[in-house]
Backbone as CSV, one residue per row, in Angstrom:
resi,resn,N_x,N_y,N_z,CA_x,CA_y,CA_z,C_x,C_y,C_z
1,MET,1.096,-1.321,0.187,-0.030,-0.395,0.606,0.814,1.676,-0.242
2,ASP,1.771,1.371,1.028,2.759,2.392,1.100,3.614,2.492,-0.299
3,THR,3.896,1.347,-0.930,4.817,1.477,-2.378,4.054,2.361,-3.246
4,LEU,2.558,1.771,-3.227,1.684,2.894,-4.790,1.564,4.228,-3.978
5,LEU,1.260,4.421,-3.095,0.833,5.627,-2.230,2.091,6.599,-2.340
6,THR,3.119,5.532,-2.444,4.648,6.701,-2.672,4.950,7.034,-4.587
7,TRP,4.345,6.200,-5.215,3.998,6.431,-6.943,3.081,7.229,-6.581
8,VAL,1.696,7.653,-6.142,1.385,8.398,-6.654,1.042,9.813,-6.133
9,VAL,1.903,9.851,-5.245,2.454,10.878,-4.619,3.476,11.836,-5.421
10,CYS,4.556,11.165,-5.760,5.310,11.344,-6.801,4.572,11.683,-8.035
11,ALA,4.000,10.944,-8.319,3.167,11.230,-9.667,2.200,12.355,-9.695
12,VAL,1.561,12.814,-8.410,0.958,13.914,-8.313,1.950,14.964,-8.577
13,GLY,2.921,15.047,-8.021,4.186,15.915,-7.872,4.234,16.326,-9.424
14,LEU,4.783,15.599,-9.882,5.136,15.567,-11.469,3.944,16.166,-12.095
15,CYS,2.322,15.233,-12.288,1.633,16.279,-13.030,0.736,17.423,-12.180
16,GLY,1.172,17.846,-11.319,0.760,19.125,-10.338,1.433,20.427,-10.546
17,ALA,2.551,19.928,-10.814,3.881,21.054,-11.498,3.155,21.553,-12.732
18,GLU,2.865,20.436,-13.766,2.407,20.824,-14.884,1.321,21.224,-15.034
19,LEU,0.463,20.848,-14.380,-1.124,21.550,-14.031,-0.950,22.996,-13.904
20,ALA,-0.148,23.557,-12.478,0.107,24.520,-12.556,0.352,25.661,-13.753
21,TYR,1.385,25.078,-14.629,1.724,25.698,-15.876,0.791,25.589,-16.876
22,TRP,-0.103,24.212,-16.952,-1.032,24.377,-17.830,-2.187,25.455,-17.959
23,LEU,-2.513,25.614,-16.689,-3.572,26.077,-16.620,-4.291,26.995,-17.093
24,PRO,-3.102,28.437,-17.209,-3.029,29.223,-18.000,-3.104,29.556,-18.995
25,LEU,-2.723,28.499,-20.105,-2.131,28.380,-21.358,-3.450,28.023,-22.322
26,LYS,-3.395,28.387,-23.567,-4.636,27.481,-24.266,-4.079,26.321,-24.498
27,LYS,-5.042,25.651,-24.512,-5.389,24.242,-24.261,-5.602,23.425,-25.842
28,ARG,-5.470,21.873,-26.089,-5.533,21.354,-27.542,-6.960,20.483,-27.061
29,ARG,-7.529,20.404,-28.443,-8.903,19.635,-27.356,-8.305,18.405,-26.875
30,ASN,-9.492,17.759,-26.355,-9.220,17.089,-25.501,-8.450,17.543,-24.517
31,PHE,-8.404,18.588,-23.779,-7.239,18.581,-22.638,-7.644,17.473,-21.351
32,THR,-8.863,17.759,-21.158,-9.080,16.541,-20.232,-8.286,14.766,-20.228
33,MET,-8.812,14.655,-21.434,-8.202,13.104,-21.731,-6.629,12.934,-21.621
34,ARG,-5.950,14.523,-22.553,-4.792,14.333,-22.774,-4.245,14.214,-21.005
35,THR,-4.444,14.665,-20.389,-3.884,15.557,-19.229,-3.891,13.914,-18.076
36,ALA,-5.289,13.371,-18.267,-5.055,11.811,-17.479,-4.084,10.960,-18.007
37,LEU,-4.484,10.659,-19.385,-3.083,9.513,-19.896,-2.042,10.243,-19.844
38,ASN,-1.744,11.766,-19.315,-0.406,12.030,-19.017,-0.288,11.667,-17.888
39,PHE,-0.957,11.892,-16.851,-1.177,11.411,-14.769,-0.524,9.680,-15.393
40,ILE,-1.148,8.892,-16.024,-0.913,7.494,-15.823,0.608,6.998,-16.647
41,ALA,0.839,8.018,-17.533,2.390,7.357,-17.599,3.310,8.404,-16.962
42,ALA,2.839,9.240,-15.982,3.769,9.525,-15.218,3.858,8.808,-13.597
43,VAL,3.277,7.722,-13.943,3.655,6.821,-12.670,4.612,6.288,-12.610
44,PRO,4.740,5.749,-14.019,6.420,4.887,-14.204,7.438,5.613,-14.070
45,LEU,7.246,6.696,-14.579,8.279,7.750,-14.422,8.855,8.108,-13.139
46,ALA,7.483,8.198,-12.536,7.337,8.072,-10.791,8.407,7.280,-10.252
47,GLN,7.947,6.125,-10.503,9.225,4.903,-9.952,10.195,5.249,-10.280
48,VAL,10.362,5.448,-11.356,11.943,5.541,-12.020,12.789,6.686,-11.211
49,ILE,12.035,7.760,-11.051,12.609,9.300,-10.222,12.979,8.304,-8.741
50,ILE,11.702,7.636,-8.180,11.828,7.200,-6.434,12.821,6.521,-6.664
51,TRP,13.019,5.295,-7.202,14.351,4.206,-7.572,16.220,5.549,-7.535
52,ALA,15.616,6.471,-8.515,16.903,7.027,-8.506,17.692,7.805,-7.284
53,ASN,16.708,8.321,-7.004,16.811,9.058,-5.668,17.108,8.422,-4.045
54,SER,16.956,6.828,-4.439,16.926,6.164,-3.195,18.043,5.886,-2.950
55,GLY,19.115,6.355,-3.839,20.795,5.736,-3.643,21.088,5.217,-4.332
56,HIS,20.097,4.633,-5.550,20.487,3.409,-6.517,21.330,4.110,-7.752
57,ALA,21.140,5.318,-7.926,21.934,5.356,-9.368,22.965,6.567,-9.043
58,ASN,23.522,6.480,-9.772,25.304,6.948,-9.548,24.892,8.701,-10.281
59,PRO,25.541,9.653,-10.397,25.252,11.129,-10.816,25.158,11.067,-12.479
60,THR,25.480,10.280,-13.015,25.366,10.324,-14.591,24.045,9.678,-14.522
61,MET,23.620,8.590,-13.929,22.360,8.011,-14.385,21.577,8.919,-14.113
62,LEU,21.490,10.044,-12.446,20.471,10.712,-11.931,20.476,11.824,-13.358
63,LEU,21.724,12.243,-13.927,21.588,13.171,-14.956,20.818,12.819,-16.139
64,VAL,20.615,11.383,-16.717,20.198,10.868,-17.919,18.551,11.053,-17.662
65,ILE,18.587,10.162,-16.361,17.164,10.486,-15.718,16.047,11.598,-15.907
66,TYR,16.939,12.807,-15.073,16.073,14.417,-15.187,16.140,14.791,-16.224
67,GLY,17.265,14.548,-17.295,17.170,14.637,-18.872,16.057,14.271,-19.157
68,GLY,15.415,12.930,-19.211,14.263,12.592,-19.442,13.254,13.038,-19.131
69,TYR,13.284,13.677,-17.841,11.951,13.739,-17.579,12.060,15.328,-17.736
70,PHE,12.798,15.919,-18.275,13.003,17.413,-18.690,12.233,17.186,-19.973
71,ILE,12.962,16.322,-20.848,11.935,15.733,-22.444,10.912,15.366,-21.983
72,TRP,10.565,14.693,-21.414,8.678,14.434,-21.155,8.130,15.169,-21.061
73,ALA,8.640,16.156,-19.946,7.802,17.444,-19.661,7.348,18.530,-20.937
74,ALA,8.484,18.307,-21.206,8.378,19.239,-23.175,7.168,18.724,-23.910
75,VAL,7.600,17.378,-24.048,6.437,16.717,-25.105,5.037,16.694,-24.417
76,SER,5.258,16.474,-23.235,3.791,16.376,-22.789,3.121,17.835,-22.873
77,THR,3.823,18.491,-22.872,3.223,20.191,-22.224,3.148,20.776,-24.010
78,HIS,4.083,19.856,-25.072,3.449,20.389,-26.147,2.047,19.579,-26.738
79,LEU,2.192,18.764,-26.389,0.721,17.604,-26.571,-0.551,17.664,-26.049
80,CYS,-0.343,18.634,-24.916,-1.566,19.091,-24.024,-1.370,20.567,-24.239
81,THR,-0.824,21.443,-24.518,-1.412,22.847,-24.749,-1.131,23.389,-26.249
82,LEU,-1.018,24.633,-26.721,-0.812,25.091,-28.272,0.228,25.416,-28.139
83,LEU,1.173,25.530,-27.229,2.946,26.162,-27.339,3.368,25.260,-28.384
84,ASP,4.448,26.018,-29.005,5.497,25.685,-29.882,6.456,24.686,-29.097
85,TRP,7.111,24.018,-29.691,8.769,23.122,-29.149,9.420,24.233,-27.842
86,SER,9.541,25.470,-28.562,10.665,26.159,-27.800,9.943,26.536,-26.758
87,ALA,8.481,26.750,-26.693,7.719,27.488,-25.344,7.524,26.294,-24.320
88,SER,7.299,25.113,-25.113,7.169,23.871,-24.399,8.360,23.187,-23.475
89,ALA,9.231,23.746,-23.808,11.031,23.549,-23.207,11.251,24.422,-22.206
90,TYR,10.593,25.663,-22.747,10.702,26.835,-21.836,9.900,26.406,-20.338
91,CYS,8.668,25.915,-20.475,7.544,25.085,-19.734,7.852,24.293,-18.948
92,SER,8.579,23.558,-19.663,8.920,22.290,-19.049,9.927,22.625,-18.014
93,ILE,11.149,23.648,-18.347,12.275,23.898,-17.208,11.412,24.558,-15.914
94,TRP,10.454,24.965,-16.020,9.655,25.640,-14.730,9.024,24.675,-13.952
95,ILE,8.397,23.564,-15.016,7.962,22.072,-14.611,8.872,21.205,-13.521
96,VAL,10.182,20.892,-14.245,11.502,20.393,-13.333,11.329,21.432,-12.314
97,LEU,11.784,22.751,-12.270,12.370,23.510,-10.695,11.267,23.277,-10.401
98,THR,9.828,23.311,-10.468,8.673,23.668,-9.225,8.581,21.975,-8.819
99,THR,8.871,21.244,-9.472,8.343,19.571,-9.046,9.845,19.340,-8.014
100,GLU,10.883,19.862,-8.333,12.239,19.280,-7.440,12.079,20.620,-6.143
101,SER,11.303,21.883,-6.712,11.679,22.990,-5.209,10.712,22.322,-3.783
102,VAL,9.391,21.812,-4.765,8.403,21.473,-3.591,8.763,20.225,-3.009
103,TYR,9.144,19.315,-3.597,10.219,17.961,-3.071,11.496,18.219,-1.675
104,GLU,11.793,19.424,-2.022,13.092,19.523,-1.190,12.427,20.432,-0.259
105,LEU,11.370,21.400,-0.790,10.702,22.137,0.377,10.232,21.145,1.418
106,TRP,9.034,19.821,1.628,8.896,19.166,1.994,9.774,18.318,2.902
107,ARG,11.252,18.144,2.377,12.207,17.678,3.098,12.923,18.394,4.490
108,VAL,13.143,19.685,3.495,13.248,20.957,4.748,12.490,21.361,5.965
109,LEU,10.951,21.030,5.545,9.918,20.932,6.635,10.234,19.833,7.776
110,ILE,10.887,18.625,6.773,10.856,17.463,7.925,11.691,17.553,8.774
111,TRP,12.817,17.921,8.457,14.063,18.288,8.917,13.975,19.486,10.049
112,THR,13.385,20.623,9.642,13.172,21.403,10.560,12.085,21.085,11.826
113,ALA,11.185,20.563,11.712,10.314,19.661,12.175,11.233,18.897,13.317
114,GLN,12.092,18.197,12.784,13.092,17.434,13.707,14.134,18.026,14.455
115,ALA,14.348,18.942,14.292,15.881,19.307,14.689,15.214,20.308,15.552
116,LEU,13.648,20.830,15.702,12.981,21.275,16.961,12.375,20.555,17.387
117,GLY,13.171,19.267,17.573,12.234,17.789,18.559,11.220,17.405,18.895
118,MET,10.801,18.044,17.721,9.137,17.325,17.238,9.206,15.499,16.473
119,ARG,8.667,14.745,17.146,8.981,13.815,16.523,8.146,13.611,15.133
120,HIS,8.700,12.368,14.189,7.614,12.145,13.371,7.636,10.777,12.720
121,LEU,6.636,10.436,12.163,7.088,8.895,11.661,7.953,8.035,10.946
122,PRO,8.048,7.484,9.874,9.097,7.392,8.941,8.386,8.048,8.087
123,LEU,9.525,8.357,6.939,8.749,8.787,5.844,7.937,8.321,4.900
124,HIS,7.984,7.055,4.750,7.194,5.996,3.611,5.993,5.861,4.353
125,SER,5.550,6.134,5.881,4.592,5.737,6.148,3.497,6.513,5.780
126,THR,1.880,5.686,5.589,0.917,6.211,5.016,0.604,7.821,5.562
127,PRO,0.660,8.052,6.804,0.167,9.335,7.179,1.376,10.646,6.629
128,MET,2.540,9.970,6.547,3.788,11.026,6.005,3.589,11.758,4.553
129,LEU,3.230,9.945,3.958,2.805,10.329,2.356,1.631,11.073,2.492
130,LEU,0.490,10.766,2.869,-0.681,11.765,2.575,-0.271,13.411,3.073
131,GLY,0.261,13.998,4.265,0.581,15.269,4.508,1.863,15.263,3.204
132,GLN,2.602,14.528,2.621,2.843,14.898,1.544,2.334,15.419,0.183
133,LEU,1.673,14.778,0.200,0.710,14.415,-0.945,0.176,15.846,-1.093
134,GLY,-0.987,15.971,0.503,-1.461,17.482,0.772,-0.508,18.786,0.599
135,PHE,0.844,18.482,1.296,1.712,19.892,0.891,2.036,20.186,-0.837
136,THR,2.466,18.693,-1.023,2.648,19.285,-2.903,1.510,19.838,-3.454
137,ILE,0.520,19.270,-3.050,-1.238,19.919,-4.116,-1.326,21.253,-3.449
138,ALA,-1.319,21.502,-2.386,-0.865,23.407,-1.800,0.124,24.118,-2.368
139,CYS,1.436,23.337,-2.585,2.322,24.122,-3.262,2.110,24.305,-4.472
140,CYS,1.273,23.288,-5.322,1.481,23.554,-6.845,0.079,24.445,-7.213
141,VAL,-0.948,24.798,-6.120,-2.291,25.222,-6.246,-1.482,27.113,-6.143
142,THR,-0.550,27.079,-4.955,-0.254,28.021,-4.753,1.071,28.901,-5.987
143,VAL,1.620,28.296,-6.419,2.527,28.193,-7.923,1.239,28.888,-8.821
144,ARG,0.385,27.835,-9.151,-0.370,28.043,-10.394,-1.210,29.785,-10.075
145,TYR,-1.705,29.865,-8.877,-2.540,31.031,-8.738,-1.679,32.451,-8.407
146,THR,0.037,32.445,-8.114,1.172,33.507,-8.223,2.091,33.680,-9.200
147,MET,2.742,32.710,-9.346,3.643,32.906,-10.429,3.197,32.645,-11.847
148,ALA,2.753,31.063,-11.758,2.274,30.602,-13.264,1.012,31.394,-14.014
149,ARG,0.486,32.378,-13.569,-0.893,32.595,-14.210,-0.112,34.116,-14.607
150,THR,0.952,34.903,-14.399,1.261,35.704,-14.784,1.968,35.371,-16.097
151,MET,2.812,34.431,-16.224,3.982,34.445,-17.112,3.460,34.327,-18.535
152,PRO,2.523,33.703,-18.761,1.866,33.417,-20.747,1.142,35.003,-20.770
153,GLU,1.298,35.067,-21.858,1.227,36.348,-22.244,-0.067,35.779,-23.614
154,ASP,-1.710,36.178,-23.293,-2.386,35.916,-24.743,-2.424,34.425,-24.482
155,GLY,-2.297,33.486,-23.384,-2.238,32.119,-23.202,-1.054,31.402,-23.951
156,ILE,-0.466,32.113,-24.286,0.981,31.408,-24.823,2.168,32.270,-24.218
157,TYR,3.556,30.921,-24.261,4.743,32.295,-23.881,5.075,32.133,-25.604
158,HIS,5.606,33.848,-25.046,6.390,34.290,-26.589,7.616,34.557,-26.364
159,ILE,8.542,33.375,-27.214,9.948,32.708,-26.708,11.055,33.877,-28.160
160,MET,11.673,34.844,-27.542,12.334,34.850,-28.424,13.595,34.689,-29.106
161,SER,13.945,34.207,-30.339,15.482,33.758,-30.215,16.325,34.829,-30.575
162,VAL,17.399,34.090,-30.578,18.832,34.833,-30.161,18.774,36.234,-31.778
163,LEU,18.343,35.397,-32.762,18.261,36.472,-33.874,17.217,37.526,-33.875
164,GLN,16.182,37.241,-33.020,15.356,38.406,-32.800,15.785,39.425,-32.042
165,LEU,16.386,38.818,-30.401,16.875,39.871,-29.825,18.139,40.992,-30.617
166,THR,18.945,40.016,-31.608,19.938,40.771,-32.542,19.034,41.806,-32.920
167,TYR,18.064,41.805,-33.387,17.503,42.674,-34.207,16.670,43.626,-33.711
168,LYS,15.903,43.478,-32.114,15.913,44.353,-31.686,16.584,44.892,-30.773
169,PHE,17.527,44.801,-30.478,18.749,45.523,-29.457,19.961,45.424,-30.301
170,ASN,20.793,46.321,-29.774,22.542,46.497,-30.266,23.039,46.848,-28.643
171,TYR,24.166,46.413,-28.577,24.599,46.360,-27.417,26.492,46.451,-27.917
172,ARG,26.591,47.031,-26.806,28.242,47.241,-26.680,29.103,47.068,-25.367
173,ILE,30.175,46.585,-25.587,31.386,45.807,-24.746,31.684,47.541,-24.544
174,VAL,31.837,47.852,-22.863,32.533,48.673,-22.654,33.626,48.044,-21.050
175,GLY,34.539,47.910,-21.398,35.387,47.291,-20.005,34.697,46.169,-19.881
176,ASN,34.061,45.614,-18.625,33.610,44.514,-18.010,32.197,44.535,-17.803
177,ASP,31.596,45.519,-18.809,30.094,45.759,-18.666,29.648,45.378,-20.254
178,ILE,28.383,45.145,-20.572,27.624,45.341,-21.821,26.597,45.977,-21.681
179,GLU,26.329,47.050,-22.862,25.212,48.077,-22.766,24.517,47.705,-23.811
180,LEU,23.146,47.614,-23.762,22.281,47.143,-24.319,20.836,48.380,-24.656
181,TYR,21.188,48.666,-26.064,20.286,49.773,-26.524,19.127,49.081,-27.389
182,ALA,18.173,49.784,-27.527,16.923,49.224,-28.176,17.113,49.715,-29.337
183,ASN,16.925,48.692,-30.661,17.006,49.723,-31.935,15.600,50.487,-32.211
184,PRO,16.159,51.355,-33.330,14.507,52.189,-33.588,13.733,51.095,-34.044
185,GLU,12.398,51.695,-33.952,11.264,50.791,-34.697,11.566,51.131,-35.960
186,ARG,11.355,50.226,-37.233,11.886,50.224,-38.601,10.650,50.480,-38.673
């Protein structure tokens, strides 16, 4: 039971972060079905991430697993929203950062409680996993209604390429500084 709950908590963390950033965006047709399928696909990914974080993987393997997670988040973002590939990759960076930050905040909360002398149950017990689930949901809802709602413009992310930036701006290097000037409208 606790193993299944651990997978669900991790999958909710993965998908909760995705939903926090996806809900303010323009969505593809059948968004609900696509999101449900994404959650089902998140459970095996969660199992791999849990395995890797429990000390079984070396640093190179962790890099590969989190690189795969980044790619999975970018592809699922592209398939569930109307973002192009570069904007999906940008969104997936925020998804990965949010997922990992929420998990680390949970660990800091546990360590702080322990440092203050509070006793707690084992981390993989049902009450602690339910607490982590509630904490994860609360954090994802907070991200959704604070940071994530202000990021998109007109329901999409506008990502400028380097070429577009060089067209709009001119720069000059002065000593150790870079001065940036807007080009006049043409």
